[in-house]
Steps between C-alpha positions, in 0.01 A plus 500: 500500500464242218624626163151459341338700763776769486466531122124526531527775753743709315313471171176606673650794688435835326839636393654819362854521381689830508847402365510324177688613180320485162809413307609236764156337472545361153463114502774315312258409217412858449861610521586257223204603289589868515874425439413303183241758384736795543823332384682494830751234578479401867759229475246235581235325292254352748335541839758285671774718369322813626484346844866415490569862406322602819780393728664801658852536630412814695285808480696665219470191289123498554479866387702417191269209416195726548638716229514211268149399584356858433665507163224283348236769564498708174136595412205635700308180450786316681417701814137437460558127477719477817260729701213280408680176583611634834146602597358167390764311700413713801137401474594129493683559831208680667662838484262784464716801472845572358737800509742427213843655457647557159794689354398726212838664464667171420279453190503873401875542551612166353248433236331830428158367594250792545398519856150611419434196280659267757282633774191487291565133421561417872174685590314298231634167640396605846151593385457167324600321822259699706209422261585130465596400859439795720867550607584873535847621398688824575857595390819647633753615242833474666824685423794277439782659710771428244337739249572818702307797615372619167302179433369504858338829423349363171363201680349729762323691219378176353348404828299811523393480130398130565259569787198445268650157400541368848830637614508543876867578597861549395726214580881472515688185408824372357840472687501672837869503553628859472152616382292597794147645461636845602695514174157546334361736752391770243283266297359333807404842658344602174279190455391523864401873435269364229331277763670184397657265761851362484564130583856410450690175520755529788673276754522213250861490379629760745462537874278711722663814368305454181163489686594803722595695178161425341301584813582860474244512208223361730407201283178305603691177421854366434567227238680214663653695800605179676849627584321744738511202745874575557418825673273483809451884495377468136269216592351716775457792257323281247257382770445844631434650170301198371696477179433188313774266362430300182686184577582252230654204675588268217637795293735584787634145516540452117683827447727434787395812705424257784718190529245247624155459644638482861666845448191665330368769742126470411412336830708751711346788323143365546560428873634852547177646372600620157222514248577238224352371174593191310591530132644299210708769336594327163320173536614287206852633537508355864276202429242624743143630517312709759342175624857358545595807695215448746597141532856607578372722771355194660760233429809711560379763750225335698215736411150388595184540304414818692848632414436447133174680511682796676766501225225508244320780679820698528525498116145618454536775747835602350370523155524841325143494376281811578376492850144393416611220270766388749226478773290287267788260440564471882138437560492229233805330660336517843193318372729248345679442828177445689387240264836324516492508882143374519620190310855444642372559862246232477584201743448264211825638346690324781273193530532162321124522419430836337154660535250516218574855421895457486630173353872427571761681310594168338168512316426873473688789348364852500597691190437868525587679171374846401317470178274791409211443265277760355194264484378190658612154389417139582763332732574164622789268614651229294511623148823459291704792390334693230157392581263772638367420843144383473336337805150341543499583866657842525330821379674761296705750719754753404793435733593168665718286718537143384580216749582158382584155635851368421805721472465663154742755374266774392542715194223759471437715199217720368392491151185680368351495850550126551732335760699186456773322688705173476434238754305183555299613807185331612244762627492520871414847620321803356574864472356848544573843363514862565582779254872535452646217703472129582330358809506163668143410603563179676362145409224514245506142372334412172253212485619158424315513161678828408831347568420204291405724213825686512 
């Protein structure tokens, strides 16, 4: 598949991400800003220095650097900032739903940050994202294994207290070696008795025994879990019980948990029938994005367009939303897949002379980004960044898909119920709308006079 067509397909695909760390999502520029603001010496002065710092000898080295990174977060507004930035970046990648892991005990234990204030700030950041771009965020406070059983119980209590601020589960992270999930059984059982799921990291830095140990708590998902591939009986069990693995391919390579792409078990697990999702883990720390991870699934593991859609649907179905909201998310994804299939299955996509409705991928990119507006606005194609869309040939509609000629790199934003994006597109196709999502309506060409006026 040509790279431009692959990029277009992945961007347009409705996506959910279930394994991304809030602290690990900080962009280098934000990390430096917070370090300067809070008087933290990172040992580097620019973004290039940060990227150089993100070179890991092994998994313990990665964990040590993660501690350095989290040290810059000192005030509630820092958490609000990075939550907002994570959600906005998700919108730019066409991601509609996130379950975000963070480690409250790290900030409470090491910096005496009040957990209520931290969680309020995170919830405020998530609410702003929802209002501005329509991306929904939920949260998984995780216990850091190195902190012991007492802090695991505290984290479990914070999870229950945070239900009204979007908390959906208790997580378990940190160094696995010598610290199995069963070490924290009391706190896990307690939080489950309160109706809160448990979704641990396991089978990342240790072998199948780590996954087996975690499974005694009946988790709906396992973070990473790739070492399960070493035990055929465990693979069969995961398939039988339909337990989802949150796979983070680039993370596994960068931390040294998997030696090479050829040795990564993603394809073997998929072919065996294990339910998988694709995730970015700590994207800037691994120089990746969710879009990159989907590309890796194609370029390194031979996944097809239909496989990518199944991966995405797995994530929607494995989300920890209430049943009704989860079903709404699944139905939204299904409609998105149908629209993608209608376009990608057209014979013109394989022809030298594309049909009127579907120009070639060299001249058309579909950008599907969830931007929720409370009122209608004028829209058009071809404005410069910062200019409200105003078109002489398109009527005001609330939610849109924009399709332009050329190969622009889109940057969508909402501001006072107007939309803008950076590109030099010439109008070529139209749009349609439905409450709450974007639709592709097919070719609705403006008149020549309208194009001339744009």
